[in-house]
N, C-alpha and C positions, 0 to 999 in steps of 0.2 A: 451578545457573547462575552462568556466570563473568560477573564486573562487567567492565564496558568501561573500555579504558584511554584518556585522551585526551591530546591532547600541548597544552599552556598555552602559547599563546604572546603576547607583550606586542609591538603595534607598535612602531615607533619611535617614534612621536606619544604615546602612552600610559609609556614608556617617561621622553619628557622628562617629561611630565604628574608622575611619581612622584618626578623628580627635583626638581622646583621645589617642590611640596606640601614634600619632607623639607624642602630649604631653607630654606623660608617655616619649619613648624613649629621646626626646629632654633634660627633666628634669634630666636623667640618666648620658645623654653625648651630648652636644654640637655636632651636625652633626648627631645623630645617628637617630632622628626623621626621616631628611633628608634622609638618605640612607631605613630608611621604605618604604617613599613615590618611591621611586627608585625601590625598591624590588616590590612594588606592581604594578609598572609600566611596568615593565617588564614581572609581572604574568598576567598584562591587554592585553600584546601583543599576549603573548603566547595562551592564551584563545580567543583571537579573529582568532587566526590563525586556531585554530582547537577546539571548542567548546564544539564537541562532546565526543574528545580524555579522557575526565575527568571521573571518577566513578562517580555514580549515587549514594545517600549514604542514602537518604531518599524521602519517598511516590512516589518514581520510578521515582523522575523529577530534583529533589535537587542534584546538583554537585558539588565539590569541588575541591580546586586545594590547594595543599599543598605550602606555600611560605617555602623556603629553610632556610635562615639564622634566619627568625624570629618565634614565635610559633603562628602563624596563619595560616587560614583555608579562602580562598575565596569563599564564600559559591553562586551559583548561578543556576538560569535557563534558559534554552533555550526555547523560544519561537517563533515559526518560524525564523523573522530576529534579534528578541531582544536576546541578555543577560543581563537578569534582576538580578541583586546582592543585594541579602537578605541581607547577611552578610561580614564582614571584621571581621570573629571571633577568637578571641584571645584564644586561645586552654589551658589557665590558667583557662579559666570561666567554667561556667556550662552550657552543651549544651541546657538545655531548653531555654535560652537567645534567642539563633536562631530560634529555633524549632518553639517557639512562632511567628514568623516572616511568617509562613509558613501556617498560618490558612486560609487566603482570598487569597491564589494564586489557 
């Protein structure tokens, strides 16, 4: 059996979420922003290995991956061969922020 290959794509908003988180953690402690990026890369690999494993939490299509060490969720939609990350959500923020991103999907 051939393993399905997925395209992992970050929305512009998700890229900004990562950038904000990186700089916030880096300002707290030098190197902590890098650790966030490493955690996100590990999560990316886990999602790519089996994207449909993770629970659907919104509109019957948005899935979440919980980052272990940091208070973040990776929120994504699987469409054919594409994994579209709509948010790298800081769980200390109001969920309305990421839910607004699902309006056009």
